C-alpha positions in Angstrom: 0.0 0.0 0.0 1.3 3.4 -1.0 2.2 5.6 2.0 1.1 9.2 2.0 4.2 11.4 2.3 3.7 14.3 4.8 6.3 17.0 5.1 6.2 18.5 8.6 8.0 21.8 8.7 9.4 23.6 11.8 11.5 26.7 12.0 11.4 28.1 15.6 11.2 26.8 19.1 7.4 27.4 19.5 6.8 25.6 16.2 8.9 22.6 17.4 7.1 22.4 20.7 3.6 22.5 19.2 4.5 20.2 16.2 6.4 17.6 18.3 3.2 15.8 19.5 1.8 15.8 16.0 5.0 14.5 14.4 5.3 11.7 17.0 1.6 10.8 16.5 2.0 10.7 12.7 5.1 8.5 13.0 3.1 5.9 14.9 0.7 5.5 11.9 2.0 3.0 9.3 0.0 4.7 6.5 2.2 7.8 6.6 5.7 8.5 5.4 6.7 11.4 7.7 9.5 13.7 6.6 10.7 16.5 9.0 12.1 19.7 7.5 13.8 22.2 9.8 14.3 25.6 8.3 16.2 26.6 11.5 14.8 30.1 11.5 16.0 29.9 15.1 18.9 27.5 15.3 19.8 26.6 18.8 16.3 27.2 20.3 14.9 24.8 17.7 17.5 22.1 18.0 17.1 21.7 21.8 13.4 21.1 21.5 13.7 18.6 18.8 16.4 16.8 20.8 14.2 16.7 23.9 11.3 15.1 21.9 13.7 12.7 20.1 12.9 14.1 16.6 15.7 14.2 14.0 15.1 16.4 10.9 15.4 14.7 7.6 16.2 18.0 5.9 17.8 21.1 7.4 17.9 24.4 5.5 19.9 26.3 8.2 18.7 29.7 7.1 19.5 31.7 10.2 21.8 34.6 9.8 22.8 37.3 12.3 20.5 40.4 12.2 18.6 38.9 9.2 16.0 41.2 7.7 12.5 39.8 7.0 12.8 40.3 3.3 16.1 38.5 3.1 14.7 35.6 5.3 11.6 35.3 3.2 13.5 35.3 -0.1 16.0 32.7 1.1 13.2 30.5 2.4 11.2 30.6 -0.8 14.2 29.6 -2.9 15.3 26.8 -0.6 11.7 25.5 -0.2 11.3 25.4 -4.0 14.1 22.9 -4.3 12.9 20.8 -1.4 9.4 20.5 -2.8 10.7 19.5 -6.3 12.8 16.8 -4.7 10.5 15.5 -2.0 7.1 15.8 -3.9 5.1 15.4 -0.7 1.4 14.6 -0.7 0.9 17.4 1.8 2.8 19.7 4.1 2.0 20.5 7.7 2.9 23.8 9.4 2.2 25.4 12.7 1.6 28.9 13.8 2.5 32.3 12.4 6.2 32.6 11.6 7.9 33.5 8.4 8.7 29.8 7.9 4.9 29.0 8.0 4.0 31.7 5.6 6.7 30.9 3.1 5.9 27.1 3.2 2.2 27.9 2.5 3.2 30.1 -0.4 5.7 27.7 -1.9 3.3 24.8 -1.6 0.6 26.9 -3.3 2.9 27.4 -6.2 3.5 23.6 -6.4 -0.1 22.8 -5.9 0.6 20.9 -2.7 -2.1 21.0 0.0 -1.2 22.5 3.4 -2.5 21.7 6.9 -2.3 24.7 9.3 -1.9 23.7 12.9 -3.1 26.5 15.3 -5.2 28.2 12.6 -7.5 31.1 13.1 -5.7 33.2 15.7 -6.4 36.9 14.9 -5.9 40.3 16.4 -7.5 42.0 13.3 -4.5 44.4 13.3 -1.9 43.6 10.6 0.7 45.7 12.5 0.3 43.9 15.8 1.8 41.5 16.4 4.2 42.2 13.5 4.8 40.2 11.3 2.9 37.3 12.8 -0.7 38.6 12.1 0.1 38.9 8.3 1.8 35.5 8.3 -1.2 33.7 9.7 -3.7 35.6 7.6 -1.8 34.7 4.4 -1.4 31.1 5.5 -5.1 30.9 6.3 -5.9 32.0 2.7 -3.7 29.2 1.2 -4.3 26.3 3.6 -6.4 23.3 2.8 -6.9 22.0 6.4 -7.4 24.5 9.2 -6.7 22.9 12.6 -8.2 25.5 15.0 -7.2 25.4 18.6 -10.5 26.8 19.9 -14.1 27.7 18.9 -13.1 31.3 18.9 -10.4 30.6 16.3 -13.0 28.6 14.3 -15.3 31.6 14.3 -12.5 33.9 13.1 -11.9 31.6 10.1 -15.6 31.4 9.3 -15.7 35.2 9.3 -12.9 35.2 6.7 -14.9 32.9 4.4 -13.2 29.6 5.2 -15.6 26.7 4.7 -16.7 25.0 7.9 -15.9 21.6 6.3 -12.3 22.6 6.2 -12.0 23.5 9.9 -11.4 21.1 12.7 -11.3 22.3 16.3 -8.5 20.2 17.9 -7.4 22.1 21.0 -3.9 23.5 21.0 -1.1 21.0 20.7 1.0 23.1 23.1 -1.0 21.5 25.9 -0.2 18.0 24.5 3.5 18.9 24.7 3.2 20.6 28.1 1.4 17.7 29.8 4.0 15.3 28.4 6.8 17.4 29.7 5.3 18.5 33.1 4.8 14.9 34.0 8.6 14.4 34.1 10.8 15.3 37.0 13.0 17.9 35.4 15.8 19.7 37.2 16.1 23.5 37.1 19.8 24.0 37.5 19.5 27.7 38.6 20.3 28.9 42.2 16.9 29.8 43.5 15.8 30.2 47.1 13.1 27.7 47.7 11.6 29.9 50.5 11.0 32.9 48.2 8.3 33.4 45.7 9.5 33.5 42.1 8.3 35.8 39.3 9.3 34.4 35.9 9.8 36.9 33.1 10.1 36.6 29.3 10.1 39.5 26.9 11.4 39.4 23.4 8.7 40.5 20.9 9.8 42.7 18.0 7.0 45.2 18.5 8.3 46.1 22.0 11.8 46.9 20.8 13.0 50.4 21.8 11.3 52.5 24.4 8.5 50.0 25.1 11.0 47.4 26.2 12.9 50.0 28.3 9.6 50.7 30.1 9.2 47.0 30.8 12.6 46.8 32.3 12.1 49.9 34.4 8.9 48.4 35.7 10.6 45.1 36.6 13.4 47.0 38.4 10.8 49.0 40.4 9.0 45.8 41.4 12.3 44.1 42.4 13.3 47.1 44.5 9.9 47.2 46.2 9.9 43.5 46.9 13.4 42.4 48.1 12.0 39.1 49.4 10.7 38.1 45.9 13.1 36.7 43.3 12.8 37.4 39.6 14.1 35.1 37.0 14.5 36.4 33.4 15.9 34.2 30.7 17.1 36.8 28.3 16.7 36.5 24.5 20.0 36.8 22.7 18.7 39.6 20.3 20.8 42.7 21.1 17.7 44.8 21.1 16.7 42.8 24.2 19.9 41.6 25.8 21.8 44.9 25.8 18.9 46.8 27.4 18.0 44.1 29.9 21.6 43.9 31.3 21.9 47.7 31.3 18.7 48.3 33.3 18.4 45.1 35.3 21.9 43.7 35.7 22.6 45.4 39.0 19.4 44.3 40.8 20.4 41.7 43.4 17.0 39.9 43.3 16.8 39.8 39.5 18.6 36.8 38.0 19.3 37.2 34.3 20.3 34.1 32.5 20.7 32.6 29.0 17.4 31.3 27.4 16.2 28.1 29.0 15.7 25.0 27.1 12.1 23.9 26.8 12.0 21.3 29.6 13.8 23.5 32.2 11.5 26.4 31.2 8.4 24.2 31.9 10.1 23.4 35.3 10.5 27.2 35.9 6.9 27.8 35.1 5.9 25.1 37.6 8.1 26.6 40.2 6.9 30.2 39.6 4.3 32.2 41.6 3.6 34.7 38.8 4.6 35.1 35.2 5.1 38.3 33.3 5.6 37.7 29.6 4.9 38.8 26.0 5.0 35.1 24.7 2.1 33.6 23.0 2.9 30.1 24.1 3.2 31.1 27.8 -0.3 32.6 27.6 -1.5 29.1 26.6 0.7 27.0 28.9 0.7 28.9 32.2 -3.1 28.8 32.9 -3.0 25.0 32.6 -0.3 25.0 35.4 -2.4 27.4 37.6 0.0 30.4 37.1 -1.4 33.9 36.6 0.1 35.7 33.6 0.5 39.4 33.0 0.9 39.9 29.2 3.2 42.6 28.0 1.1 43.4 25.0 -1.9 45.6 24.4 -3.7 43.0 22.2 -3.8 39.3 22.1 -4.9 36.7 19.5 -5.5 34.4 22.4 -8.5 36.0 24.2 -9.9 32.9 25.8 -7.7 33.0 28.9 -8.3 36.8 29.2 -12.0 36.1 29.1 -11.6 33.4 31.8 -9.7 35.9 34.0 -6.5 33.9 34.3 -4.5 36.2 32.0 -4.4 40.0 32.0 -3.1 42.4 29.4 -0.9 45.1 30.8 1.1 46.1 27.7 4.6 47.6 27.8 3.1 50.1 30.2 5.2 50.9 33.3 2.3 51.9 35.6 0.1 49.0 34.6 2.8 46.4 35.0 3.8 47.7 38.5 0.2 48.0 39.7 -1.1 44.6 38.5 2.0 42.7 39.6 2.1 44.3 43.0 -1.6 43.5 43.5 -1.0 39.8 42.8 2.0 39.8 45.2 0.0 41.6 48.0 -3.7 40.5 47.6 -4.3 36.8 48.1 -7.8 36.9 46.9 -6.8 38.6 43.6 -4.1 36.0 43.2 -6.4 33.0 43.8 -8.9 34.4 41.3 -6.2 34.1 38.5 -4.5 31.0 39.7 -7.4 28.6 39.1 -5.6 25.9 37.0 -8.0 26.0 34.0 -7.0 25.2 30.4 -9.1 27.0 27.8 -6.7 25.9 25.0 -6.8 22.2 25.1 -7.1 18.8 26.8 -3.8 17.1 25.6 -5.4 15.2 22.7 -5.0 17.8 19.9 -2.4 15.8 18.0 -4.7 12.7 18.0 -7.5 14.8 16.4 -5.2 16.1 13.7 -3.9 12.6 12.8 -7.4 11.2 12.7 -8.5 14.0 10.3 -5.6 13.3 7.9 -6.1 9.5 8.2 -9.8 9.8 7.4 -9.0 12.0 4.4 -6.3 9.8 2.8 -8.2 6.6 3.5 
């Protein structure tokens, strides 16, 4: 029996995290010939996730370059992908999320008349400039995809509003919860010198739209919180981009209760989330993961394409706004009732079976 060749493409750490459960589930099915393509849009951060899940890429484009402009990255990806698709001739391609990798794969496959499945389809802010360039990437991918694997009913409604046929949408839950539950069940060491008697505030901030003065405001707010709460420790794994790293070390490096470190691998980061009391972040993935672990999240963005947790009251938007960050974080540190109202351990994004639903949809289609 002919096996259907599925080309699974990953380029960044979040893509690898959310695609890993899908790739592993597809590989268990004898009807599929699964090929994994790494664009390496983010090199090290991608590799460590694939290694953790035991996934070895069959093809590696290694397109990352220092300070690479989006136009240069897009052009290089399209040219490299053109050659891969001519050689591999997959029956379909599977992508996840909203990166430049995702958009270029969808476009290259469109040119080659290869159908695309889009995992985590339908997220929208309805503002092409925010987040940039992710909103445009997912809108373009949504126009070209054949299968739309929506994480929530809200995402499904967004796709219907854009004219996608209901028959082409499957609400699967977000596969990030599949990966999170697989990882959180393990006993993972966090090799960072933390005081077990002190509450931990975990911080991540790296988004392009916050570069410049917004990011400086974020750092000033973190410094003010650290100075006002010497008995609280802050852990900030700092993204290597100079727009982030240089400013973070300049403004926060001298604070004794702020620990700046290199970016954490995926599994230790999950361990850090489990250990934390509160998370302050501009990450999309953290907005999905932390509520399932019962951790309140203050989001350093003014808008989010993941409104479900905001609507449930377990995530709050504070933007890169000094006053809002300080006020909301201090409230959660001081007011036990306010904290409990956000630390409820609900998971509006999935039940850990998203990958199974995706595989079943594809199996039913090809059979």
